[in-house]
N, CA, C and O of each residue as an XYZ file, in Angstrom:
804
protein
N      49.381      1.537     16.059
C      49.092      2.665     15.172
C      47.963      3.524     15.738
O      48.062      4.750     15.776
N      46.879      2.860     16.180
C      45.737      3.595     16.734
C      46.150      4.380     17.976
O      45.705      5.510     18.175
N      47.009      3.775     18.819
C      47.470      4.465     20.029
C      48.334      5.671     19.670
O      48.244      6.721     20.306
N      49.172      5.514     18.646
C      50.019      6.621     18.194
C      49.180      7.779     17.673
O      49.484      8.941     17.944
N      48.119      7.464     16.922
C      47.236      8.503     16.399
C      46.524      9.235     17.527
O      46.343     10.451     17.476
N      46.120      8.475     18.552
C      45.443      9.101     19.689
C      46.384     10.061     20.423
O      45.965     11.138     20.845
N      47.654      9.671     20.575
C      48.635     10.549     21.209
C      48.843     11.813     20.381
O      49.011     12.903     20.927
N      48.830     11.655     19.048
C      49.003     12.816     18.170
C      47.837     13.780     18.311
O      48.027     14.996     18.313
N      46.624     13.238     18.428
C      45.441     14.083     18.605
C      45.555     14.900     19.887
O      45.325     16.109     19.890
N      45.913     14.226     20.969
C      46.026     14.908     22.259
C      47.124     15.965     22.223
O      46.948     17.066     22.745
N      48.262     15.629     21.602
C      49.371     16.576     21.523
C      48.980     17.816     20.731
O      49.254     18.939     21.153
N      48.337     17.613     19.580
C      47.942     18.745     18.742
C      46.979     19.672     19.470
O      47.124     20.894     19.422
N      45.992     19.082     20.146
C      45.010     19.894     20.868
C      45.672     20.687     21.986
O      45.344     21.854     22.201
N      46.606     20.056     22.700
C      47.285     20.735     23.802
C      48.154     21.886     23.295
O      48.235     22.938     23.929
N      48.799     21.680     22.149
C      49.639     22.741     21.578
C      48.798     23.971     21.273
O      49.156     25.090     21.641
N      47.666     23.749     20.590
C      46.812     24.872     20.191
C      46.262     25.594     21.414
O      46.314     26.822     21.488
N      45.736     24.837     22.373
C      45.130     25.455     23.555
C      46.167     26.165     24.428
O      45.887     27.225     24.987
N      47.363     25.581     24.543
C      48.413     26.205     25.353
C      48.826     27.550     24.761
O      49.030     28.516     25.496
N      48.948     27.615     23.446
C      49.315     28.873     22.791
C      48.259     29.949     23.029
O      48.577     31.110     23.285
N      46.995     29.534     22.939
C      45.908     30.500     23.121
C      45.860     31.006     24.557
O      45.681     32.203     24.784
N      46.017     30.110     25.525
C      45.972     30.529     26.926
C      47.139     31.452     27.273
O      46.974     32.416     28.020
N      48.321     31.151     26.725
C      49.466     32.050     26.950
C      49.178     33.433     26.382
O      49.485     34.450     27.003
N      48.586     33.455     25.196
C      48.249     34.741     24.573
C      47.221     35.493     25.408
O      47.304     36.712     25.557
N      46.245     34.755     25.954
C      45.186     35.404     26.736
C      45.728     36.031     28.016
O      45.297     37.116     28.406
N      46.669     35.357     28.671
C      47.177     35.847     29.955
C      48.259     36.913     29.798
O      48.359     37.818     30.626
N      49.063     36.815     28.750
C      50.249     37.675     28.673
C      50.234     38.659     27.501
O      51.240     39.312     27.225
N      49.107     38.763     26.822
C      48.955     39.801     25.804
C      47.635     40.517     26.052
O      46.753     39.999     26.737
N      47.514     41.687     25.500
C      46.284     42.458     25.664
C      45.681     42.704     24.285
O      46.365     43.139     23.360
N      44.403     42.419     24.169
C      43.730     42.627     22.892
C      43.439     44.108     22.681
O      43.243     44.859     23.638
N      43.414     44.512     21.429
C      43.036     45.883     21.113
C      41.528     46.086     21.227
O      41.049     47.218     21.306
N      40.778     44.966     21.237
C      39.329     45.042     21.422
C      39.059     45.270     22.906
O      39.428     44.431     23.728
N      38.433     46.366     23.265
C      38.167     46.680     24.665
C      37.272     45.656     25.324
O      36.344     45.138     24.703
N      37.555     45.359     26.610
C      36.776     44.359     27.326
C      35.325     44.804     27.527
O      34.407     43.991     27.418
N      35.120     46.060     27.813
C      33.773     46.555     28.108
C      33.178     47.252     26.880
O      32.791     48.419     26.943
N      33.110     46.529     25.777
C      32.554     47.086     24.538
C      31.515     46.136     23.974
O      31.583     44.934     24.231
N      30.555     46.643     23.212
C      29.558     45.768     22.586
C      30.196     44.720     21.675
O      29.711     43.592     21.591
N      31.291     45.092     20.990
C      31.950     44.140     20.093
C      32.531     42.970     20.875
O      32.462     41.824     20.431
N      33.104     43.261     22.041
C      33.638     42.200     22.895
C      32.516     41.273     23.359
O      32.676     40.052     23.364
N      31.383     41.855     23.747
C      30.238     41.048     24.178
C      29.725     40.178     23.033
O      29.329     39.032     23.247
N      29.732     40.719     21.827
C      29.280     39.965     20.664
C      30.208     38.780     20.389
O      29.748     37.686     20.062
N      31.523     39.009     20.524
C      32.481     37.923     20.341
C      32.275     36.842     21.392
O      32.314     35.652     21.082
N      32.056     37.259     22.639
C      31.786     36.305     23.721
C      30.586     35.422     23.392
O      30.650     34.199     23.512
N      29.495     36.058     22.977
C      28.262     35.317     22.696
C      28.458     34.340     21.543
O      28.084     33.171     21.640
N      29.046     34.825     20.451
C      29.268     33.961     19.288
C      30.185     32.799     19.646
O      29.956     31.667     19.222
N      31.222     33.082     20.428
C      32.139     32.031     20.830
C      31.470     30.987     21.700
O      31.708     29.790     21.539
N      30.633     31.438     22.622
C      29.949     30.503     23.515
C      28.987     29.615     22.737
O      28.854     28.431     23.047
N      28.314     30.170     21.729
C      27.415     29.379     20.882
C      28.197     28.293     20.149
O      27.760     27.143     20.094
N      29.354     28.651     19.583
C      30.165     27.667     18.865
C      30.696     26.588     19.798
O      30.734     25.414     19.428
N      31.103     26.969     20.998
C      31.577     25.982     21.973
C      30.445     25.029     22.357
O      30.669     23.830     22.521
N      29.228     25.562     22.499
C      28.076     24.714     22.824
C      27.799     23.724     21.699
O      27.546     22.547     21.956
N      27.847     24.199     20.445
C      27.663     23.301     19.300
C      28.757     22.238     19.270
O      28.499     21.075     18.959
N      29.976     22.648     19.595
C      31.093     21.703     19.643
C      30.836     20.601     20.667
O      30.954     19.416     20.355
N      30.486     20.993     21.879
C      30.279     20.023     22.956
C      29.147     19.054     22.626
O      29.287     17.842     22.791
N      28.027     19.600     22.161
C      26.884     18.749     21.826
C      27.184     17.869     20.617
O      26.812     16.695     20.588
N      27.862     18.442     19.613
C      28.182     17.685     18.406
C      29.135     16.546     18.675
O      28.969     15.457     18.127
N      30.133     16.778     19.512
C      31.073     15.708     19.847
C      30.389     14.606     20.650
O      30.673     13.424     20.458
N      29.491     14.993     21.547
C      28.737     14.006     22.313
C      27.853     13.176     21.387
O      27.777     11.954     21.518
N      27.186     13.847     20.453
C      26.313     13.169     19.489
C      27.117     12.217     18.606
O      26.684     11.093     18.349
N      28.277     12.659     18.145
C      29.116     11.822     17.286
C      29.606     10.590     18.029
O      29.627      9.491     17.474
N      30.000     10.773     19.284
C      30.498      9.658     20.083
C      29.425      8.602     20.298
O      29.727      7.412     20.383
N      28.174      9.035     20.384
C      27.072      8.078     20.562
C      27.013      7.097     19.397
O      26.669      5.931     19.594
N      27.341      7.546     18.191
C      27.313      6.652     17.030
C      28.557      5.777     16.962
O      28.504      4.667     16.433
N      29.675      6.266     17.492
C      30.857      5.405     17.560
C      30.608      4.232     18.498
O      31.012      3.103     18.221
N      29.940      4.515     19.607
C      29.523      3.462     20.522
C      30.644      2.704     21.194
O      30.398      1.659     21.795
N      31.877      3.200     21.112
C      33.002      2.476     21.691
C      33.622      1.469     20.751
O      34.471      0.678     21.160
N      33.201      1.487     19.469
C      33.700      0.506     18.506
C      34.633      1.127     17.475
O      34.808      0.578     16.387
N      35.229      2.256     17.806
C      36.148      2.911     16.886
C      37.293      1.972     16.534
O      37.874      1.327     17.406
N      37.606      1.906     15.253
C      38.661      1.062     14.681
C      38.311     -0.423     14.706
O      39.094     -1.249     14.236
N      37.141     -0.773     15.249
C      36.698     -2.162     15.230
C      35.732     -2.411     14.079
O      35.742     -3.482     13.472
N      34.895     -1.415     13.780
C      34.015     -1.509     12.618
C      33.862     -0.127     12.005
O      34.027      0.892     12.676
N      33.545     -0.113     10.726
C      33.442      1.149     10.001
C      32.072      1.763     10.235
O      31.057      1.179      9.858
N      32.036      2.928     10.850
C      30.784      3.632     11.136
C      30.531      4.639     10.017
O      31.329      5.551      9.804
N      29.421      4.470      9.306
C      29.114      5.358      8.172
C      27.722      5.975      8.298
O      27.176      6.475      7.314
N      27.152      5.943      9.487
C      25.808      6.482      9.682
C      25.837      7.544     10.779
O      26.861      7.771     11.424
N      24.688      8.185     10.972
C      24.618      9.247     11.974
C      25.531     10.402     11.617
O      25.569     10.832     10.464
N      26.266     10.906     12.591
C      27.180     12.021     12.337
C      28.228     11.661     11.293
O      28.749     12.540     10.607
N      28.540     10.375     11.168
C      29.565      9.929     10.230
C      29.031      9.744      8.815
O      29.779      9.373      7.910
N      27.751     10.000      8.622
C      27.200      9.949      7.262
C      27.315     11.293      6.561
O      27.225     11.358      5.335
N      27.513     12.362      7.315
C      27.590     13.698      6.705
C      29.036     14.146      6.487
O      29.296     14.998      5.637
N      29.980     13.581      7.248
C      31.408     13.780      6.975
C      32.178     12.673      7.684
O      31.672     12.054      8.621
N      33.399     12.431      7.233
C      34.155     11.301      7.765
C      34.808     11.604      9.112
O      35.208     10.691      9.834
N      34.912     12.865      9.437
C      35.576     13.257     10.691
C      34.729     14.256     11.479
O      35.171     15.381     11.714
N      33.528     13.868     11.890
C      32.663     14.828     12.592
C      33.244     15.306     13.921
O      33.009     16.446     14.323
N      33.998     14.447     14.603
C      34.598     14.880     15.872
C      35.577     16.025     15.645
O      35.642     16.963     16.439
N      36.330     15.944     14.568
C      37.272     17.023     14.256
C      36.545     18.271     13.781
O      36.957     19.388     14.095
N      35.472     18.089     13.031
C      34.699     19.248     12.586
C      34.148     20.013     13.786
O      34.246     21.238     13.852
N      33.565     19.275     14.737
C      33.015     19.951     15.917
C      34.129     20.531     16.795
O      33.934     21.558     17.445
N      35.293     19.876     16.815
C      36.428     20.457     17.534
C      36.868     21.767     16.888
O      37.251     22.710     17.580
N      36.810     21.821     15.555
C      37.143     23.061     14.852
C      36.174     24.174     15.247
O      36.587     25.316     15.446
N      34.887     23.843     15.361
C      33.917     24.832     15.841
C      34.285     25.293     17.248
O      34.240     26.484     17.557
N      34.651     24.327     18.100
C      35.011     24.669     19.470
C      36.249     25.543     19.542
O      36.283     26.515     20.296
N      37.268     25.202     18.759
C      38.487     26.010     18.732
C      38.197     27.428     18.247
O      38.734     28.400     18.779
N      37.343     27.532     17.234
C      36.967     28.857     16.731
C      36.208     29.628     17.802
O      36.407     30.830     17.973
N      35.332     28.925     18.523
C      34.597     29.560     19.611
C      35.510     30.055     20.713
O      35.344     31.167     21.214
N      36.479     29.227     21.093
C      37.449     29.629     22.113
C      38.228     30.858     21.645
O      38.487     31.771     22.428
N      38.599     30.873     20.365
C      39.325     32.018     19.812
C      38.485     33.286     19.878
O      39.002     34.358     20.192
N      37.188     33.172     19.584
C      36.307     34.337     19.657
C      36.192     34.851     21.085
O      36.206     36.060     21.316
N      36.080     33.939     22.038
C      35.969     34.335     23.440
C      37.230     35.071     23.900
O      37.165     35.944     24.766
N      38.372     34.715     23.317
C      39.628     35.382     23.690
C      39.611     36.866     23.351
O      40.301     37.657     23.995
N      38.820     37.254     22.336
C      38.702     38.648     21.884
C      39.987     39.192     21.268
O      40.124     40.401     21.080
N      40.922     38.309     20.955
C      42.140     38.698     20.242
C      41.920     38.397     18.760
O      41.791     37.235     18.376
N      41.878     39.421     17.941
C      41.587     39.201     16.528
C      42.644     38.334     15.864
O      42.328     37.545     14.973
N      43.899     38.471     16.287
C      44.959     37.637     15.728
C      44.705     36.162     16.045
O      44.897     35.299     15.189
N      44.273     35.876     17.279
C      43.981     34.493     17.668
C      42.786     33.963     16.891
O      42.766     32.797     16.498
N      41.792     34.813     16.669
C      40.595     34.400     15.930
C      40.969     33.928     14.528
O      40.337     33.022     13.984
N      41.984     34.535     13.952
C      42.428     34.137     12.615
C      43.389     32.952     12.678
O      43.243     31.984     11.932
N      44.373     33.037     13.572
C      45.459     32.059     13.590
C      45.041     30.713     14.178
O      45.470     29.671     13.683
N      44.210     30.716     15.226
C      43.890     29.472     15.922
C      43.176     28.457     15.035
O      43.612     27.307     14.986
N      42.094     28.820     14.328
C      41.460     27.840     13.442
C      42.392     27.369     12.324
O      42.369     26.197     11.948
N      43.213     28.283     11.791
C      44.149     27.900     10.730
C      45.193     26.917     11.248
O      45.543     25.956     10.562
N      45.689     27.160     12.461
C      46.654     26.238     13.070
C      46.030     24.870     13.279
O      46.658     23.844     13.018
N      44.790     24.861     13.751
C      44.067     23.603     13.947
C      43.948     22.852     12.626
O      44.208     21.650     12.570
N      43.558     23.552     11.563
C      43.371     22.915     10.257
C      44.675     22.322      9.739
O      44.681     21.222      9.185
N      45.777     23.040      9.914
C      47.068     22.543      9.431
C      47.501     21.312     10.218
O      47.867     20.296      9.626
N      47.464     21.392     11.551
C      47.884     20.269     12.379
C      47.036     19.034     12.128
O      47.557     17.925     12.006
N      45.723     19.230     12.051
C      44.825     18.088     11.911
C      44.739     17.580     10.483
O      44.317     16.445     10.264
N      45.129     18.392      9.499
C      45.166     17.903      8.118
C      46.104     16.709      8.010
O      45.755     15.685      7.422
N      47.296     16.845      8.581
C      48.276     15.764      8.495
C      47.875     14.573      9.361
O      48.144     13.426      9.003
N      47.240     14.837     10.484
C      46.744     13.749     11.322
C      45.657     12.966     10.596
O      45.643     11.736     10.643
N      44.750     13.666      9.928
C      43.675     13.005      9.185
C      44.248     12.137      8.072
O      43.753     11.034      7.837
N      45.283     12.613      7.382
C      45.916     11.818      6.326
C      46.481     10.521      6.894
O      46.350      9.463      6.278
N      47.110     10.596      8.067
C      47.638      9.381      8.709
C      46.508      8.439      9.097
O      46.622      7.226      8.923
N      45.426      8.986      9.619
C      44.286      8.155     10.005
C      43.658      7.487      8.787
O      43.263      6.322      8.843
N      43.569      8.228      7.691
C      42.995      7.655      6.474
C      43.827      6.476      5.980
O      43.273      5.464      5.549
N      45.148      6.596      6.037
C      46.013      5.486      5.628
C      45.775      4.264      6.511
O      45.735      3.134      6.023
N      45.618      4.499      7.817
C      45.352      3.405      8.752
C      44.000      2.747      8.463
O      43.887      1.522      8.480
N      42.976      3.567      8.199
C      41.632      3.034      7.956
C      41.538      2.314      6.611
O      40.794      1.341      6.486
N      42.276      2.773      5.615
C      42.324      2.060      4.331
C      42.904      0.669      4.526
O      42.401     -0.314      3.982
N      43.971      0.607      5.311
C      44.609     -0.682      5.573
C      43.699     -1.588      6.390
O      43.693     -2.804      6.197
N      42.932     -1.001      7.303
C      42.078     -1.793      8.195
C      40.805     -2.276      7.511
O      40.421     -3.436      7.658
N      40.142     -1.382      6.756
C      38.818     -1.704      6.199
C      38.800     -1.875      4.684
O      37.774     -2.262      4.125
N      39.907     -1.597      4.013
C      40.019     -1.868      2.587
C      39.031     -1.119      1.715
O      38.842      0.088      1.861
N      38.401     -1.855      0.802
C      37.511     -1.255     -0.190
C      36.321     -0.552      0.446
O      35.836      0.448     -0.085
N      35.850     -1.059      1.569
C      34.701     -0.428      2.233
C      35.029      1.016      2.609
O      34.189      1.906      2.478
N      36.256      1.239      3.078
C      36.631      2.613      3.435
C      36.859      3.466      2.194
O      36.543      4.656      2.203
N      37.398      2.885      1.132
C      37.582      3.624     -0.119
C      36.237      4.091     -0.667
O      36.114      5.218     -1.149
N      35.226      3.220     -0.593
C      33.878      3.604     -1.037
C      33.323      4.726     -0.158
O      32.672      5.650     -0.646
N      33.589      4.628      1.134
C      33.143      5.660      2.079
C      33.809      6.998      1.762
O      33.169      8.047      1.831
N      35.085      6.957      1.417
C      35.806      8.177      1.044
C      35.196      8.827     -0.195
O      35.095     10.051     -0.282
N      34.795      8.001     -1.141
C      34.234      8.525     -2.392
C      32.875      9.185     -2.188
O      32.508     10.096     -2.931
N      32.131      8.732     -1.186
C      30.745      9.189     -1.035
C      30.549     10.248      0.048
O      29.493     10.878      0.111
N      31.555     10.450      0.900
C      31.364     11.301      2.086
C      32.500     12.313      2.217
O      33.667     11.940      2.094
N      32.184     13.587      2.464
C      33.236     14.604      2.615
C      34.174     14.288      3.775
O      33.800     13.610      4.732
N      35.389     14.790      3.669
C      36.402     14.528      4.694
C      36.094     15.248      6.003
O      36.066     14.615      7.059
N      35.861     16.562      5.953
C      35.757     17.347      7.188
C      34.494     18.197      7.271
O      33.820     18.202      8.301
N      34.170     18.904      6.214
C      33.020     19.807      6.263
C      31.756     19.065      5.825
O      31.711     18.533      4.716
N      30.732     19.023      6.677
C      29.581     18.139      6.463
C      28.677     18.545      5.307
O      28.530     19.719      4.969
N      28.085     17.520      4.723
C      27.002     17.688      3.754
C      25.760     17.084      4.406
O      25.592     15.864      4.408
N      24.893     17.926      4.955
C      23.767     17.448      5.757
C      22.725     16.697      4.928
O      21.890     15.984      5.484
N      22.766     16.850      3.624
C      21.828     16.114      2.771
C      22.141     14.621      2.747
O      21.299     13.817      2.347
N      23.337     14.249      3.169
C      23.736     12.839      3.168
C      23.317     12.111      4.446
O      23.547     10.908      4.574
N      22.708     12.823      5.385
C      22.442     12.237      6.700
C      21.551     10.998      6.614
O      20.528     10.985      5.930
N      21.973      9.975      7.324
C      21.174      8.751      7.482
C      21.546      8.138      8.824
O      22.677      8.269      9.292
N      20.577      7.469      9.432
C      20.834      6.867     10.740
C      19.899      5.688     10.954
O      18.755      5.716     10.499
N      20.370      4.650     11.640
C      19.496      3.520     11.971
C      18.521      3.904     13.077
O      18.651      4.964     13.690
N      17.553      3.044     13.327
C      16.572      3.318     14.379
C      17.197      3.244     15.773
O      16.739      3.920     16.694
N      18.231      2.434     15.928
C      18.899      2.340     17.223
C      20.365      1.968     17.008
O      20.730      1.373     15.994
N      21.192      2.332     17.984
C      22.616      2.005     17.929
C      23.042      1.437     19.274
O      22.417      1.701     20.301
N      24.112      0.654     19.253
C      24.660      0.080     20.483
C      25.747      1.009     21.015
O      26.668      1.384     20.290
N      25.627      1.371     22.283
C      26.570      2.317     22.882
C      27.095      1.754     24.200
O      26.324      1.263     25.025
N      28.411      1.828     24.392
C      29.011      1.459     25.676
C      28.942      2.676     26.601
O      29.512      3.718     26.275
N      28.260      2.573     27.743
C      28.054      3.730     28.621
C      29.331      4.454     29.016
O      29.322      5.679     29.144
N      30.431      3.730     29.214
C      31.659      4.395     29.673
C      32.182      5.384     28.632
O      32.826      6.373     28.980
N      31.903      5.115     27.348
C      32.364      6.038     26.309
C      31.503      7.298     26.273
O      31.995      8.389     25.984
N      30.221      7.138     26.566
C      29.365      8.321     26.660
C      29.769      9.184     27.851
O      29.778     10.412     27.771
N      30.104      8.523     28.952
C      30.552      9.261     30.138
C      31.825     10.040     29.825
O      31.957     11.204     30.204
N      32.757      9.394     29.133
C      34.006     10.055     28.758
C      33.738     11.243     27.836
O      34.350     12.301     27.980
N      32.810     11.055     26.882
C      32.468     12.136     25.952
C      31.796     13.294     26.680
O      32.017     14.457     26.342
N      30.977     12.977     27.676
C      30.307     14.019     28.457
C      31.326     14.850     29.236
O      31.236     16.077     29.272
N      32.297     14.175     29.858
C      33.337     14.892     30.600
C      34.188     15.737     29.654
O      34.595     16.848     29.993
N      34.450     15.198     28.467
C      35.190     15.945     27.448
C      34.427     17.206     27.054
O      35.015     18.273     26.875
N      33.107     17.068     26.923
C      32.276     18.215     26.532
C      32.326     19.316     27.589
O      32.358     20.500     27.252
N      32.333     18.931     28.856
C      32.378     19.923     29.937
C      33.656     20.752     29.871
O      33.635     21.955     30.134
N      34.775     20.104     29.519
C      36.055     20.807     29.483
C      36.060     21.941     28.472
O      36.765     22.932     28.664
N      35.286     21.814     27.393
C      35.252     22.886     26.405
C      34.739     24.188     27.015
O      35.133     25.274     26.590
N      33.868     24.078     28.000
C      33.304     25.281     28.621
C      34.267     25.929     29.619
O      33.995     27.017     30.126
N      35.394     25.261     29.902
C      36.368     25.831     30.834
C      37.065     27.054     30.255
O      37.636     27.855     30.996
N      37.022     27.200     28.934
C      37.711     28.336     28.301
C      37.153     29.667     28.786
O      37.903     30.613     29.026
N      35.830     29.736     28.930
C      35.207     31.021     29.271
C      35.683     31.555     30.621
O      36.146     32.694     30.676
N      35.593     30.783     31.724
C      36.087     31.321     33.005
C      37.587     31.605     32.997
O      38.041     32.511     33.696
N      38.369     30.845     32.215
C      39.806     31.110     32.150
C      40.090     32.466     31.510
O      40.939     33.220     31.985
N      39.372     32.770     30.425
C      39.567     34.065     29.778
C      39.064     35.205     30.670
O      39.668     36.276     30.722
N      37.958     34.963     31.367
C      37.454     35.975     32.294
C      38.464     36.228     33.418
O      38.661     37.364     33.850
N      39.095     35.155     33.879
C      40.110     35.278     34.925
C      41.314     36.071     34.411
O      41.871     36.905     35.125
N      41.710     35.799     33.158
C      42.822     36.542     32.557
C      42.488     38.030     32.464
O      43.334     38.882     32.737
N      41.245     38.336     32.074
C      40.818     39.739     32.001
C      40.874     40.399     33.380
O      41.321     41.538     33.516
N      40.412     39.666     34.403
C      40.418     40.198     35.774
C      41.844     40.501     36.235
O      42.106     41.559     36.808
N      42.765     39.566     35.981
C      44.153     39.761     36.403
C      44.784     40.966     35.710
O      45.538     41.720     36.324
N      44.467     41.139     34.426
C      45.033     42.270     33.688
C      44.436     43.596     34.154
O      45.157     44.577     34.342
N      43.110     43.620     34.340
C      42.454     44.865     34.746
C      42.828     45.275     36.168
O      42.845     46.463     36.490
N      43.129     44.289     37.020
C      43.505     44.598     38.402
C      44.996     44.897     38.544
O      45.457     45.262     39.626
N      45.748     44.743     37.456
C      47.176     45.041     37.482
C      48.050     43.930     38.020
O      49.253     44.128     38.191
N      47.474     42.755     38.296
C      48.263     41.638     38.812
C      49.138     41.017     37.732
O      50.184     40.439     38.026
N      48.705     41.139     36.482
C      49.503     40.683     35.341
C      49.621     41.834     34.364
O      48.634     42.491     34.032
N      50.833     42.069     33.909
C      51.040     43.122     32.917
C      51.252     42.482     31.544
O      52.195     41.711     31.363
N      50.392     42.789     30.585
C      50.567     42.233     29.238
C      51.902     42.677     28.645
O      52.311     43.828     28.797
N      52.571     41.750     27.969
C      53.871     42.073     27.378
C      53.748     42.468     25.911
O      54.677     43.032     25.333
N      52.596     42.167     25.311
C      52.373     42.497     23.904
C      50.951     42.988     23.709
O      50.063     42.703     24.513
N      50.751     43.718     22.647
C      49.401     44.083     22.214
C      49.104     43.314     20.939
O      49.837     43.432     19.957
N      48.042     42.530     20.947
C      47.638     41.824     19.735
C      46.492     42.574     19.085
O      45.628     43.113     19.776
N      46.479     42.612     17.743
C      45.366     43.283     17.066
C      44.071     42.550     17.286
O      43.029     42.975     16.787
């Protein structure tokens, strides 16, 4: 079950990112590349991607490599039950902003929320079966996706397997790959090497 859920997570993320990259390379935004508004979208998107990368790294530190082995309810997991998904949502929104396509800025986060809503429901069923009443109590006290920072609590120290931190660090780096890819798409379009087939608002 855990392996199936992990495959679903990877598939959902790839679907969303593939759609956005196709839109970036083969459509042209109505927002001009050399405009203050475009620069503002770039900056806001980069900030959200940075928060995503750091937040996912921070959340993974509390998991410590013990996901599905014990119920983690402290640190990032004390403010919401799915902090990794929350920070991924920030990252997806940031990537959408960097694209400078207003349609993508609206559609991409909504697509993420829909796809991951059903994945979260499946994960919750698995965790209820695995941890029983302890997880039900956790559900009652902690928001599903959007954090309540007043609930934050953390122990003085946590046990972390280094290989999981390394994996999380490499994952964080990949989020920053969106920016050069979009810049490359802009270069190809402006140089005439790629002709956009659609105009997105």
